[in-house]
Structures are given as C-alpha cells and as structure tokens.
MIZAKOL-277540 format. One line per 2 residues: their letters; for each residue x, z negated, y of C-alpha. Coordinates in steps of 0.25 Angstrom, whole numbers, plus 5000, padded with zeros to 4 digits. Layout:
% residues N
A = X:Z:Y  ...
% end
This chain:
% residues 216
MR = 5060:4854:5160  5050:4859:5150
KQ = 5056:4861:5136  5055:4875:5130
SS = 5050:4877:5116  5061:4880:5106
SN = 5052:4888:5097  5057:4901:5093
AV = 5046:4905:5083  5042:4919:5082
SG = 5028:4921:5085  5020:4928:5073
SA = 5031:4926:5063  5026:4923:5049
KS = 5032:4917:5036  5033:4926:5024
PA = 5023:4922:5013  5028:4912:5003
KP = 5031:4919:4990  5020:4915:4979
AC = 5026:4907:4967  5021:4917:4957
LM = 5030:4928:4964  5042:4919:4964
EM = 5040:4917:4949  5039:4932:4948
EK = 5052:4935:4955  5059:4924:4947
RE = 5054:4932:4934  5059:4945:4940
AH = 5073:4939:4943  5073:4935:4928
FR = 5070:4949:4923  5080:4955:4933
AQ = 5090:4946:4926  5086:4952:4913
GF = 5088:4966:4918  5074:4970:4923
DS = 5072:4973:4938  5057:4974:4941
AA = 5060:4977:4955  5068:4989:4951
GI = 5057:4994:4942  5047:4993:4953
DF = 5055:5001:4963  5058:5012:4953
VL = 5043:5013:4950  5039:5014:4965
SK = 5050:5024:4967  5043:5033:4957
IL = 5028:5031:4959  5028:5030:4975
PV = 5021:5035:4983  5007:5029:4980
SG = 4996:5027:4990  4981:5025:4990
QV = 4974:5017:4979  4985:5013:4969
LE = 4981:5006:4956  4992:4997:4949
IG = 4990:4994:4934  4996:4980:4931
SG = 4997:4971:4943  5007:4961:4937
KG = 5013:4952:4947  5013:4963:4958
RF = 5028:4967:4957  5025:4982:4957
LT = 5012:4981:4965  5018:4974:4977
AL = 5030:4984:4977  5020:4996:4976
AR = 5012:4990:4987  5024:4989:4996
RA = 5029:5003:4993  5016:5010:4994
PL = 5010:5005:5007  4998:5016:5006
AR = 4994:5011:4993  4982:5001:4990
IT = 4985:4995:4976  4975:4990:4966
SV = 4982:4982:4955  4976:4979:4942
DI = 4980:4969:4931  4973:4962:4919
DP = 4980:4949:4923  4974:4942:4935
AE = 4985:4932:4935  4996:4943:4937
QA = 4988:4949:4948  4987:4936:4955
VA = 5002:4936:4956  5002:4951:4960
AQ = 4992:4947:4971  5002:4936:4977
NA = 5013:4946:4976  5005:4957:4984
AY = 5002:4946:4994  5016:4941:4995
QG = 5021:4956:4996  5011:4959:5007
VA = 5004:4970:5000  4991:4963:4996
DR = 4983:4971:5006  4985:4983:4998
VQ = 4984:4978:4984  4971:4974:4976
FA = 4971:4968:4962  4961:4970:4950
VR = 4961:4963:4937  4958:4975:4927
DA = 4962:4981:4914  4971:4993:4916
AR = 4964:5000:4905  4950:4998:4911
LG = 4952:4998:4926  4937:5001:4930
WP = 4939:5008:4943  4933:5022:4945
GN = 4943:5033:4941  4952:5040:4952
SF = 4953:5027:4960  4968:5026:4963
DA = 4978:5035:4969  4989:5029:4960
VV = 4990:5021:4948  5003:5013:4944
TV = 5007:5003:4933  5020:4996:4932
NA = 5025:4988:4920  5010:4986:4916
MH = 5008:4996:4905  5015:4988:4894
HL = 5005:4977:4897  4992:4985:4895
PE = 4985:4984:4881  4979:4998:4884
PD = 4990:5006:4892  4984:5020:4888
RA = 4970:5016:4893  4976:5010:4906
IA = 4983:5023:4909  4970:5031:4907
EM = 4964:5021:4917  4976:5024:4927
VR = 4973:5039:4926  4958:5036:4928
ML = 4961:5028:4940  4970:5039:4947
RP = 4965:5048:4957  4969:5063:4957
GG = 4983:5065:4962  4986:5051:4959
KL = 4998:5044:4953  5000:5036:4941
AI = 5012:5028:4938  5014:5021:4924
CD = 5027:5012:4924  5032:5002:4914
FD = 5045:4997:4908  5054:5007:4903
PA = 5058:5005:4888  5071:4998:4891
TF = 5064:4988:4900  5053:4985:4889
YL = 5064:4980:4880  5070:4972:4891
MD = 5057:4965:4893  5056:4962:4879
LI = 5070:4955:4879  5066:4947:4892
QQ = 5053:4943:4887  5059:4939:4873
AE = 5069:4931:4879  5058:4923:4885
GK = 5050:4922:4872  5040:4932:4877
TH = 5035:4946:4874  5033:4958:4883
PH = 5024:4970:4880  5033:4982:4875
PV = 5024:4994:4872  5027:5007:4866
RC = 5032:5017:4877  5020:5025:4881
FP = 5025:5033:4894  5028:5046:4887
RW = 5014:5046:4881  5007:5042:4894
QA = 5015:5053:4902  5010:5063:4892
QL = 4996:5058:4893  4996:5059:4908
RA = 5002:5073:4908  4991:5077:4899
LG = 4981:5072:4910  4988:5081:4920
FK = 4997:5071:4927  5011:5074:4931
TL = 5020:5063:4926  5034:5058:4930
TW = 5042:5047:4923  5054:5038:4926
TA = 5061:5027:4919  5071:5018:4926
CH = 5072:5004:4932  5064:4997:4920
QE = 5052:5007:4922  5046:5019:4915
IL = 5037:5026:4925  5026:5037:4922
LA = 5021:5043:4935  5009:5052:4933
LS = 5004:5061:4945  4990:5067:4944
% end
C-alpha cells in the first residue's frame, strides 16, 4: 500500500517580510515617547483626518523615518508621493519603512533642501509637511518653495507640534541630556501670508499637532 503524503502546505503562501532592525528600534523609541505622554500615531491620524483626500502628485517636505509618509501612502492610494529630506540617512530608514509597509511602488525619495527644491513651479497637486518645520533653518523660504510647487487648485498642509508638545519635547530631550528645536510660533503669520496670496485657510490644534491647511 502506497503511503500518502502528509503535507498540508498551502500552495502560494508567503511569509511576511522580516521587520528591519531600524524599524524595530524606531518602534522602541515611539513606545518610550508614549510612556512620556506623546503619541505620534494619534497625531498622524489627526493630521490625515484633516488633510485627506489627496491624489495625483504629492510632495512631502521632511521624510524623517517615514512615519507619516507610509501612513499617507496607505490612506491615499491614488497619490504618488515624492518625499524630500536633507538627510540621506533618515531617508534610508524611510525607504525601508515604505518597503516593509508595501507602499514603495508609489513613493520616491530625493535628497534636497526644502528652501531650494529645484523643480519647476506647479509640479505637485498637494504639498504636505509634518513635524519638520521646526528643523528647517529657513522656514519662510521653504514655505515660499512649497507655494511655488503647488498647482492651481492644489492643497498645502503645514503641520507641526502644538505649543504644549514643544514643551513636552523639551522635557523628554532634557532628561536624556539632549536639546530639541523650539522655535517661536509662526503659524498665525504664515496663515496671514497665505491668505494675502489668495489661499483659503483652515486651522486645527489637537493630538499634539497644529495644522494649517491652505487651499488655492
């Protein structure tokens, strides 16, 4: 009598990709921040609830490690995102994050200065920046570049920590012997400037974030 095969493997099944070590370290860091009162996931969800929908060509200023980028790509499946950052090491982590999250096919990266992007004007349907403005040495010039990049009828979203969260970041970083950028709050001035250029603006503050949404 012939012995039958006992294999019950499902044809075509595939293992989930292994999580890169840099993402595991990022998650560990996020857990530490949550324990101190800062929930980055809640902030990202809040921003997305206010700026979506977006589609077409989308420019992100400040790749960081790809926290917001990957969430945006998942929630905006019709968007093709170009993400810029001055730091190639940060972008390398963001690229691994995008690959792990399965959105790398709709994301491209460029190492560029936010104040000197270099592309022709009217290149993007939406421009968004989240928690990057306080790192930029020339934020006003960066905003001028964002406006230049935007196509007529486009959407510009400028998001950064709210005042209370900047103070929380100060405390967290000081406890670690570090410092964190804490600029003078500029959102009211930026809103006035955008209105003077003909934008309709909306603002919200919650979940650690201050949001300025400008519609052309």
